[in-house]
NUZAGU-814630 format. One line per field, with one value per residue (C-alpha): x, y, z negated; residue number from 1. Coordinates in pm, 1 decimal. Example, Ala and Ser with C-alpha at 12.3 -4.5 7.8 and 13.67 -1.06 7.14 Angstrom:
x = c(1230.0|1367.0) .
y = c(-450.0|-106.0) .
z = c(-780.0|-714.0) .
i = c(1|2) .
END
This chain:
x = c(-3308.4|-3172.0|-3115.2|-3277.5|-3133.4|-3335.8|-3338.9|-3493.5|-3492.9|-3459.4|-3457.6|-3379.2|-3085.8|-3075.8|-2974.2|-2924.7|-2881.6|-2907.2|-3166.3|-3391.8|-3733.5|-3905.7|-3703.6|-3921.3|-3862.2|-3795.1|-3497.7|-3362.6|-3386.0|-3229.8|-2981.2|-2874.5|-2911.9|-2832.9|-3151.4|-3243.9|-3510.0|-3795.7|-3826.1|-3930.6|-4196.7|-4435.1|-4380.7|-4759.5|-4831.7|-5021.6|-4782.4|-4672.9|-4318.7|-4190.4|-4402.0|-4235.2|-4368.0|-4362.5|-4467.6|-4677.3|-4850.0|-4785.8|-4689.4|-4584.9|-4253.4|-4282.4|-4560.3|-4394.1|-4170.4|-3850.5|-3978.1|-4287.6|-4068.3|-3845.9|-3841.7|-4019.8|-3953.7|-3924.6|-3905.4|-3792.7|-3742.2|-3376.3|-3486.1|-3717.9|-3467.4|-3313.2|-2963.9|-2829.2|-2974.5|-3275.8|-3553.9|-3876.0|-4169.6|-4307.9|-3979.0|-3944.4|-4304.2|-4271.1|-3965.4|-4121.5|-4465.5|-4327.3|-4486.1|-4247.9|-4131.7|-3934.7|-3910.5|-3965.5|-4283.5|-4171.0|-4010.2|-4314.8|-4554.2|-4380.9|-4358.7|-4730.7|-4810.8|-4609.9|-4834.8|-5146.1|-5054.0|-4983.9|-5334.3|-5503.8|-5298.9|-5551.2|-5681.2|-5907.3|-5811.1|-6050.1|-5896.0|-5546.7|-5650.9|-5808.4|-5510.8|-5257.5|-5478.0|-5258.7|-4958.2|-4941.2|-4769.9|-4742.2|-4612.7|-4783.9|-5159.7|-5151.0|-5244.7|-4907.3|-4869.8|-5197.4|-5089.9|-4755.5|-4917.1|-5168.9|-4889.6|-4682.1|-4982.9|-5006.8|-4632.7|-4643.4|-4946.1|-4762.8|-4456.2|-4671.8|-4853.1|-4527.4|-4396.7|-4703.6) .
y = c(-2404.2|-2301.2|-1939.7|-1758.3|-1489.8|-1174.9|-888.5|-556.0|-195.5|-3.0|375.8|378.1|138.8|-217.3|-447.5|-820.6|-1036.0|-1394.2|-1469.7|-1741.0|-1711.0|-1701.8|-1398.0|-1093.4|-794.1|-569.1|-789.5|-786.5|-407.1|-349.3|-632.6|-712.6|-376.6|-148.6|58.1|124.5|389.3|138.2|32.5|-290.9|-180.3|-463.6|-762.4|-789.2|-523.2|-302.0|-8.5|71.7|172.5|-63.2|87.2|108.7|175.2|-144.0|-139.2|172.0|52.5|106.3|-220.4|-311.8|-480.9|-694.7|-887.2|-935.2|-1234.8|-1181.1|-1424.0|-1204.5|-900.1|-1053.3|-816.4|-539.9|-168.0|-25.8|321.4|371.4|691.7|684.8|732.7|1028.5|1314.8|1441.1|1317.6|1659.5|1612.6|1840.5|1698.5|1580.4|1814.0|1565.7|1541.5|1918.8|1962.1|1712.2|1909.8|2255.0|2158.8|1946.3|1628.4|1417.5|1384.3|1069.9|997.0|622.9|619.5|900.9|700.9|475.9|767.0|975.4|681.4|612.1|982.8|978.4|709.9|879.5|1199.9|1000.9|857.0|1178.8|1496.6|1716.0|1520.0|1663.5|1633.8|1338.2|1167.2|1218.5|1072.5|772.6|736.5|712.6|511.6|202.3|388.2|451.4|735.3|716.0|1071.4|1338.7|1297.1|1325.8|1696.6|1808.2|1499.4|1585.8|1951.3|1843.6|1617.1|1887.2|2145.5|1906.4|1852.4|2230.3|2255.7|1972.7|2128.4|2462.3|2295.0|2109.2|2431.6|2618.6|2341.6|2357.9) .
z = c(-436.8|-99.2|-15.3|271.2|493.2|430.8|681.0|582.9|690.5|365.0|363.3|735.9|693.5|822.9|538.8|508.9|202.8|89.0|-174.4|-302.8|-136.9|-478.1|-590.7|-637.9|-411.7|-713.5|-806.4|-450.7|-443.7|-784.3|-823.6|-469.2|-294.1|-589.5|-551.4|-911.7|-849.5|-854.2|-1218.1|-1383.5|-1625.3|-1694.2|-1459.7|-1429.2|-1162.9|-1406.3|-1445.0|-1087.4|-1186.4|-916.3|-635.1|-295.1|53.1|261.2|625.1|567.4|249.9|-118.1|-284.8|-633.4|-565.3|-879.3|-702.1|-362.4|-301.4|-106.2|158.5|210.3|269.5|537.9|835.9|643.6|654.2|304.3|156.3|-201.8|-397.1|-288.1|74.3|16.0|16.2|339.8|427.5|326.7|-23.3|19.8|-192.2|-30.4|-98.1|-351.5|-539.0|-547.2|-652.8|-938.3|-1051.0|-1029.9|-1164.2|-1449.0|-1316.4|-1518.8|-1874.0|-1947.0|-1573.2|-1597.0|-1386.8|-1156.5|-871.9|-835.6|-880.3|-611.7|-372.9|-420.5|-375.7|-51.3|94.7|-43.7|141.7|458.6|436.4|320.5|374.5|192.1|-106.7|-373.5|-738.9|-772.8|-467.9|-610.3|-945.7|-773.3|-537.3|-818.8|-1053.1|-1011.1|-1150.1|-1522.4|-1702.4|-2078.2|-2125.8|-1922.4|-1932.1|-1549.1|-1533.7|-1400.2|-1181.4|-1008.5|-976.1|-830.2|-569.8|-475.2|-441.7|-229.9|-4.1|44.4|114.4|368.4|539.6|565.6|712.7|965.1|1057.6|1106.7|1332.6|1557.7) .
i = c(1|2|3|4|5|6|7|8|9|10|11|12|13|14|15|16|17|18|19|20|21|22|23|24|25|26|27|28|29|30|31|32|33|34|35|36|37|38|39|40|41|42|43|44|45|46|47|48|49|50|51|52|53|54|55|56|57|58|59|60|61|62|63|64|65|66|67|68|69|70|71|72|73|74|75|76|77|78|79|80|81|82|83|84|85|86|87|88|89|90|91|92|93|94|95|96|97|98|99|100|101|102|103|104|105|106|107|108|109|110|111|112|113|114|115|116|117|118|119|120|121|122|123|124|125|126|127|128|129|130|131|132|133|134|135|136|137|138|139|140|141|142|143|144|145|146|147|148|149|150|151|152|153|154|155|156|157|158|159|160|161|162|163|164) .
END
């Protein structure tokens, strides 16, 4: 099969690679671009460990073909922290509120929570639970994940208020 030239903006960096059009985005990210934050958990789109933000939407990168992503803007967990290494409010909140145990689901969960808070900056507990329902965690029981997302929402609101 012939290769296609793939152009992406990933974590605010323009990247180009050659790939077969039928290659899944998760494999391009991990194997060609070295971004191993998004995980391969199930290959069926059930777990959400591969979740990335693509063109302002949460997508499970194990269900997106490379050809579908050509020209896309992507955000992965690697692009969440500030250039100086300061963690994003969600990353810090997951750390301080123990929103992770084994950490396997964490990159996808945080990336999904990022988009959720973009869409709804002040979600209720029920809205958070619904918003992350496509991402599975086998360790935590979700209590601390929900607390971490709620706390991050409060932090982001305070930062926005202070800036205004």
